[in-house]
C-alpha positions in Angstrom: 62.8 -42.8 86.5 61.0 -42.7 89.9 58.5 -39.9 90.2 59.7 -36.9 92.3 56.1 -36.4 93.5 56.0 -38.2 96.8 53.1 -38.3 99.2 52.0 -34.8 100.2 55.0 -33.2 98.3 54.9 -32.1 94.7 57.7 -32.9 92.2 58.8 -29.3 92.4 59.1 -29.3 96.2 61.1 -32.5 96.2 63.4 -31.3 93.3 64.0 -28.1 95.3 65.1 -30.1 98.3 67.4 -32.2 96.1 69.0 -29.0 94.8 69.3 -27.2 98.2 72.8 -26.2 99.2 72.2 -27.5 102.7 70.2 -30.6 101.8 70.2 -33.5 104.3 70.0 -37.2 103.4 70.1 -40.4 105.4 70.3 -44.1 104.4 68.2 -46.9 105.7 68.6 -50.7 105.1 65.6 -53.0 105.2 66.0 -56.7 105.4 63.5 -58.7 103.3 62.8 -62.4 103.0 63.0 -64.4 99.8 59.5 -63.2 98.8 60.6 -59.5 99.3 58.5 -59.2 102.4 59.8 -56.8 105.1 61.5 -58.5 108.1 63.3 -55.6 109.9 65.3 -52.5 109.5 69.0 -53.3 109.8 71.4 -51.4 112.1 74.4 -53.5 111.1 75.2 -52.1 107.6 78.4 -50.1 108.0 78.6 -48.9 104.3 77.2 -49.5 100.9 77.4 -48.8 97.2 74.8 -49.1 94.5 75.2 -49.2 90.7 73.1 -49.7 87.6 74.3 -50.6 84.1 71.6 -51.0 81.4 74.0 -52.9 79.1 74.8 -55.7 81.7 72.9 -58.9 82.1 72.6 -58.1 85.9 71.7 -54.5 85.7 71.5 -53.3 89.3 74.3 -54.3 91.7 75.5 -53.3 95.2 78.1 -53.9 97.8 77.6 -53.8 101.6 80.0 -53.9 104.5 78.0 -55.6 107.3 78.6 -56.2 110.9 77.7 -59.9 111.2 75.4 -60.5 114.2 73.7 -63.6 112.7 70.5 -61.8 111.9 70.8 -62.2 108.2 70.3 -65.5 106.3 72.7 -64.8 103.4 71.3 -67.7 101.3 67.7 -66.3 101.2 67.4 -62.8 102.7 67.6 -59.7 100.6 68.5 -56.1 101.4 66.6 -53.0 100.1 68.5 -49.7 100.8 66.6 -46.5 100.9 67.7 -42.8 100.7 65.7 -40.5 103.0 65.6 -36.9 101.8 64.8 -34.4 104.5 62.2 -31.8 103.6 62.0 -28.2 104.9 59.2 -29.2 107.3 61.4 -31.9 108.9 59.8 -34.9 107.4 61.6 -37.3 105.1 60.8 -38.5 101.5 62.0 -42.1 101.0 63.5 -43.3 97.7 64.1 -47.1 97.2 67.4 -48.0 95.6 66.8 -51.6 94.6 66.2 -55.1 96.1 69.4 -57.2 96.3 70.3 -60.8 96.7 73.3 -61.4 98.9 76.5 -63.4 98.5 77.9 -65.0 101.7 81.6 -64.3 101.7 84.1 -65.3 104.3 83.9 -63.5 107.6 86.8 -61.4 108.9 87.5 -59.5 112.1 88.5 -55.9 112.4 90.9 -54.3 114.9 88.2 -54.3 117.6 87.4 -58.0 116.9 84.1 -57.2 115.3 83.0 -59.8 112.7 82.6 -58.1 109.3 81.3 -59.4 106.0 82.1 -57.6 102.6 79.0 -58.6 100.6 78.5 -58.5 96.8 74.8 -58.1 96.0 72.7 -58.4 92.8 69.2 -57.6 91.7 66.7 -60.4 91.0 67.9 -60.8 87.4 70.4 -63.1 89.2 67.5 -65.4 90.1 66.7 -65.8 86.4 70.4 -66.3 85.5 70.8 -69.1 88.1 67.4 -70.8 87.3 68.0 -72.8 84.1 65.7 -75.0 82.2 66.4 -78.7 83.0 64.9 -80.1 79.8 64.6 -78.8 76.3 62.2 -75.8 76.6 59.7 -75.2 73.9 57.3 -72.3 73.4 54.7 -73.5 71.0 53.6 -71.5 67.9 50.6 -69.3 68.6 51.7 -68.5 72.1 51.5 -64.8 73.1 55.1 -63.5 73.7 54.2 -61.7 76.9 52.3 -64.7 78.2 55.4 -66.8 77.6 57.5 -64.4 79.6 55.0 -64.2 82.4 55.0 -68.0 82.6 58.8 -68.1 82.9 58.9 -65.4 85.6 56.2 -67.1 87.6 57.9 -70.5 87.4 61.0 -68.8 88.7 59.2 -67.4 91.7 59.0 -63.8 90.4 55.5 -62.8 91.4 55.7 -58.9 91.2 55.5 -58.2 87.5 54.7 -55.2 85.4 54.7 -56.4 81.8 53.3 -54.3 79.0 50.9 -56.5 77.0 51.1 -57.0 73.3 49.0 -59.0 70.7 52.0 -60.7 69.0 52.2 -64.5 69.0 55.0 -66.8 68.0 54.8 -67.6 64.2 56.7 -70.8 64.8 57.7 -72.8 67.9 60.9 -71.8 69.5 63.0 -74.1 71.8 66.1 -73.9 73.9 68.6 -76.5 75.1 68.7 -77.8 78.7 70.8 -75.6 80.9 69.7 -72.4 79.2 69.1 -69.6 81.8 65.6 -68.4 82.0 66.8 -64.9 81.6 68.3 -65.8 78.2 64.9 -67.2 77.0 63.0 -64.2 78.4 65.2 -61.6 76.7 65.1 -63.6 73.4 61.2 -63.5 73.6 61.2 -59.8 74.4 63.7 -59.0 71.7 61.5 -60.7 69.1 58.8 -58.1 69.8 61.2 -55.2 70.0 61.0 -54.7 73.8 63.8 -53.6 76.1 65.5 -56.4 77.9 63.9 -57.4 81.3 64.9 -55.3 84.3 63.8 -54.9 87.9 62.8 -51.5 89.3 63.9 -50.1 92.7 60.9 -51.8 94.4 61.9 -55.2 93.1 59.2 -55.4 90.4 60.0 -57.1 87.0 59.5 -54.7 84.2 59.1 -55.4 80.4 58.1 -52.6 78.1 58.4 -51.8 74.3 61.5 -50.2 73.0 61.0 -46.6 71.9 63.5 -44.7 69.8 65.2 -42.1 72.0 64.3 -39.4 69.6 60.6 -40.2 70.3 61.0 -40.3 74.1 60.1 -37.5 76.5 62.9 -36.1 78.7 62.8 -37.6 82.3 65.0 -35.0 83.9 67.2 -32.0 83.0 70.7 -31.3 84.5 71.9 -27.7 84.0 75.0 -25.9 85.2 73.1 -22.9 86.6 73.1 -21.3 90.1 71.2 -24.4 91.5 73.3 -26.9 89.6 74.1 -30.3 91.2 76.7 -31.0 88.5 80.3 -31.1 89.6 82.6 -29.1 87.3 84.8 -32.0 86.0 82.9 -33.4 83.0 84.3 -35.5 80.1 83.0 -35.6 76.6 84.1 -38.2 74.1 83.4 -38.2 70.3 84.2 -41.4 68.3 83.0 -41.7 64.7 85.4 -44.3 63.4 83.9 -47.6 62.2 80.3 -46.7 62.8 78.1 -48.5 60.2 75.7 -46.5 57.9 73.8 -49.5 56.4 72.3 -52.3 58.3 70.9 -55.6 56.9 69.0 -57.8 59.4 67.8 -61.3 58.5 65.6 -63.8 60.3 66.3 -67.4 59.4 64.3 -69.8 61.6 63.3 -73.4 60.8 59.8 -73.6 59.4 59.6 -69.8 59.0 60.1 -68.0 55.7 63.3 -65.9 55.5 62.6 -62.2 56.1 65.1 -59.4 55.6 65.0 -55.7 56.5 67.5 -53.0 55.4 68.1 -49.6 56.9 70.5 -47.0 55.3 71.6 -43.8 56.9 71.3 -41.2 54.2 70.8 -38.2 56.5 72.7 -35.2 55.2 73.0 -33.9 58.8 74.6 -37.1 60.0 78.4 -37.2 59.9 78.4 -41.0 59.5 75.8 -41.3 56.7 76.6 -42.7 53.3 76.2 -39.2 51.9 78.6 -37.5 54.4 81.2 -40.3 54.2 81.0 -41.0 50.6 81.2 -44.7 51.3 79.1 -47.5 52.8 79.9 -49.4 56.0 77.6 -52.4 56.2 76.6 -54.2 59.4 75.0 -57.6 58.5 73.0 -59.3 61.3 70.8 -62.2 62.0 68.1 -62.0 64.7 64.6 -63.2 65.6 61.4 -61.3 65.0 57.7 -62.0 65.1 57.0 -60.5 61.7 58.3 -58.0 59.1 57.0 -55.0 60.9 58.8 -56.0 64.0 62.0 -56.7 62.1 61.8 -53.3 60.4 61.6 -51.7 63.8 64.4 -53.8 65.2 66.8 -52.8 62.4 66.1 -49.1 63.0 66.7 -49.7 66.7 70.0 -51.4 65.9 71.0 -48.6 63.6 70.3 -46.1 66.3 72.2 -48.1 69.0 75.2 -48.5 66.7 75.2 -44.7 65.9 74.6 -43.8 69.6 78.3 -44.2 70.4 78.7 -41.0 68.5 79.1 -39.1 71.8 79.4 -40.1 75.4 79.6 -37.9 78.4 80.9 -38.8 81.9 79.6 -36.5 84.6 79.2 -36.4 88.4 76.4 -34.9 90.4 75.1 -34.9 93.9 73.2 -38.1 94.7 70.0 -38.0 92.7 68.0 -41.1 94.0 65.2 -41.1 91.4 67.3 -42.6 88.6 66.2 -46.0 87.2 66.8 -47.9 84.0 67.9 -46.1 80.7 66.5 -42.7 81.7 66.3 -40.0 79.2 68.2 -36.9 80.3 68.7 -33.4 79.0 72.1 -32.0 79.7 72.9 -28.3 79.5 76.5 -27.6 80.2 77.7 -24.3 78.8 81.5 -24.6 79.1 81.4 -27.4 76.5 78.5 -26.0 74.6 76.3 -29.0 75.4 72.6 -28.7 75.2 71.2 -32.1 74.1 69.2 -35.2 75.1 71.1 -38.3 76.3 70.3 -41.8 77.3 71.7 -42.8 80.7 73.7 -46.0 80.3 75.0 -46.3 83.9 75.1 -44.7 87.3 76.6 -45.4 90.7 77.2 -43.9 94.1 78.3 -44.7 97.6 75.6 -44.8 100.2 76.9 -41.9 102.3 75.8 -38.3 102.6 77.9 -36.0 100.4 79.0 -38.7 98.0 79.2 -38.0 94.2 77.0 -39.8 91.8 78.7 -41.0 88.6 76.7 -41.0 85.3 77.6 -42.2 81.9 75.3 -40.9 79.2 75.1 -41.2 75.4 73.9 -38.5 73.1 70.6 -39.0 71.2 71.5 -38.9 67.5 68.7 -38.6 64.9 69.8 -40.8 62.0 
């Protein structure tokens, strides 16, 4: 999540402005070149929409309706929308909303004979989906995992990187067939050391960081239905316990590497899906990659949590809150449904227009 503390303003001051009944926001669209360098501020974007889904290969997407005046090279230029929040002193706090590659759809004319383009746009993960290895790609044994990821990013032209370092190295060589997207290779390498999949932040920087169980993460932001609430009243809660496993067996079977196995069983008396509560065992058997036994143990716990996290989902709408990023940790307090728990944010989206509602889908943090 982006910090609310911006420039001369504290986080509390910015938060107060976001919750103000008479808050004022504007949107700005910057045109960037293929290296994400600023070219100009656009005045031809008629409308827009941004979305983020942490479960998708391409996580951040957008659509733009653009008056075509030939100022944009749709094959190489990018658009970075910003939300500008007006503060009580009349100045604005800017929030970036992502850096997007553009499609180049057919042009059409409106009733006034203006030439319009309806543009689908994608974050820079699209670069790594499109850029595929042309020969069999091998990462030798002994290579540091993050160094291997850094090499792939750099070779794909992704220079802005924020990759959390680690000491783990490949125990055996790994290779991929020609035609494999570089994003597939990168996420396989990150998965082997129990990292989140790669994502790009709102500034267009590639981010790789270790996975942390949600129960061990700090809350990024709290939504509460109080007198200053930005939550709209229509909220939907869904509980689904059917078919959730309570025992996980994960195995690594790689050529030239000894087979390693890790098992995790949910025996938590407080968990409604545990072997104790259900009186029976539902097994999920998986194969995966891992650098070593410790990493595999962590990955099977992660899988157990993710499988159990479907225990509860909540769909809610708020005023536009522009600081949201990737997989934020939220606390939701909503008294009509008796909710007062921590949740992972799986997706969010909103139209780029003042007064629009922001849709969130969140999943309850379940201690298993």
